[in-house]
N, C-alpha and C positions, 0 to 999 in steps of 0.2 A: 394429631395422629399422623404417624409416618406412613407413606406408601412404600411397599416392598416390591422390588424387582429381582427376580431370580437371575443369577449369573453363574458361570462355571466356577467362580471362586467364592461362592456363597451369596447370600442375599445382600442386595444394596438397599439401604433404607434412605428414603428421600423425605427430608423435613422442610416443608415450606415455612419460612419465618415471617417475612414481610417485604412486600414490594419486589426488590431485587435480591434479597438476602435469603440464602438457603443453606442447608447442611446436608452433606452426603456422607453416609456412614457405611463402611464396608470392610470386612476382615480386620476389625480392630482399628481401622483408620477412620478419622473423623475430619472431613474437609469442610471448613467454613468458606462459603463463597460470598464475597462482597458483604461482610458483616458490618452493619451500621446500626444506629438506634440505641446504643447503650447496652451495658452488660445485662440488664434486667430482662431484655428480650430473649436471652439465651439461657435463662435459668430453667433447669429441668432437662436441658440437652447435655450430652456428654461434652467434655472440654475438647477444644480442637487439638488434633495432632498436626494439622497443617491449615494454612489459610491461603486462599486464592482470590486475587483482586483483578477486575477487568479493566478499570480505568479510574480517573481521578475525580469524577463528579461526586458531590456530597451524598448522594443516595446510593453510592457504591463504595466510597472510601471515607472513613472517619477515624482520625488518629486517636481520639479519646476512647472510642470503642475498642480499637485494636490494642491499645495499651492496657485496657481493663481485662481483656479476654485472652490475649495471645500467649502469655507465658513464654515458654521457650519454643513454641511451635514455629517451624519454618514457614516462610511467606514467599509466595511467587506472584509477580505482578508485571505490569508493563513498565517501560523505561521511565515514563513521566511520573508515575506514582513512586517508583523506587527513589527518584531524586527528591521527593517530598517527604520521605520517611525520616523521623527523628533517629538519632544514632542507635538508640536502644532497640528499635525495631529493625533498622537496616542491618544490624549485625547478623540477623537470622534470615535476611531476605535476599532474593535474586530477582533479576528482571529477565523477560523473554520477549523477543520481537515477533511481529506478525510472521507466520509461516514456519517458525522454528519448532523443533521437537524438544521436549524436556521431560522432567520427572519431578514429582512432588510427593514426598512421604512414600516413595516406592511405587507411586501410580504414574504410569506413562501418560503423557498428554501432548497435544499439539496446539499452538496458539493460532487462532483463526482471525483474520482481519475483521474488525468491527468498526463500521463507519456509516455515515449517511451517504446516500446516492442522489437524492433529490436536490436540485441546485439550491433552493431556498432553505434547505435544512443543513447544508454542509457545515455551517458554522457551529453546529452543536457537537458533531462528532466527525472531525476531519480525517482524511485518509492517513493511515500510518501511526495512529496514536493508540486507540483502544484495542483490546484483545477480547475475543471469545475463546473458548477452550473446548476441545474434544478430549475427554478423559477416558482411559481404558480400564475397566473393571472386569478382569477375567476376559470373557469373550464378549463383553457388553460395552458399546461405545455410547457415551453420554456427552451431549453438546450443550454447553451453557453459552448463550449468545452474547451476553452483555448488552450494550446499547448499539444497535445497528439497524440498517435497512437490509433487505436482501442484496447480497453481493455475489459476484461470480464464485468466490470461495465457498460461500454457503450453499449455493445452488449445485456445486460440484461435490458436496459431501455424499458419501455412500455408507451404507451399513449402520446408520445411527439408530440405536434402540430407543433412546430417550432424548428429547430436545426441549430446551427452555427458550422460548422466543418472546422478546418484548414487543408490545404493540400499544403505544400511546403517542399521539401527536402533541406537539410538533417534533418530538425528540427522536422517536424511533420509527417503527413501521405501523401502518394501519392494519386492522384485522384482515382487510382484503389483500394487502401485500403479503401478510403472513400466510394466508390461504394459498396464494400463488406459489410461494416458496415451498411450503409443506408439500404441495402436490408435485413439485419437481424433485426434492431430495428425499421425500417419503420416509420420514422417521416412523418407527413403529408406534411411539407414544409422543404426544406433544403436550407440554404444559405451557399455556399462556401465563406469563408473569410480567411484572413491570407494566401493568395495563391501565392503571389509573381508572378513569371513568369511561374507557372504551367499551363499546357495545360488542360483546363477544358472541352474541347469539348467532351471528352469521357463520361462525366456524362450523357448527354442527352440520349445516346443509352444504357448506362449501368445500370441506375437507373430504378427500376421497376415502374409500373403505380401507385403504392401506394403512391408515393412521388412526389411532385412538386419541381423541381429544379429552384431556383430563383437566377439568375446571376445578380449581381449589381456591380457598379464600386466602388471598395474599394480603388482605387488608383487615385483619382482625381488630385493629385499633382505629379503624376509620381511614379515610383517604386524604387526610391533610388537616 
């Protein structure tokens, strides 16, 4: 079942798929974010009008899945993934760097730096490679973090209506780190995703009243 968020341009439907994969549907546009896992996972969902990829790890980027579902949909990603795309997909693809403004299927967006900050985790997501994205749907800003720990760019975000934050060790942030970040940039709604076996129970007590925590099942097929 999709969650619905009201925006000035009509309702935004949020479809959690699995782990880090989700679908955002708004105004006839259907944006697939980090689709992996094979075409069968997306049966019953509208076909993508655009595809957004955060970085090149296999739980975010999978060429066979893209080839099965993409059709002629435009694709936007980071520079690393762009270089790994086969020619058929690259023909409809563009890359965007950290901090740059762009557009995908008529939706304005900004690429937000996504990387680790803890010294012994830097090897997983080094600085300057991965993207998160802030997408603009009418008057509503939606932040999809990709794989990251809290960075200065994240803590400086303002006006975010909906945020998707990862929280699994050792690759991204802990729930406690997520709480600290949420209480700084204060999104109206937070969806924990990409959480694996993390204990999310601390979020309810730790997150301030400014933010609604929405726990959804991102692992309908099990966690591994």
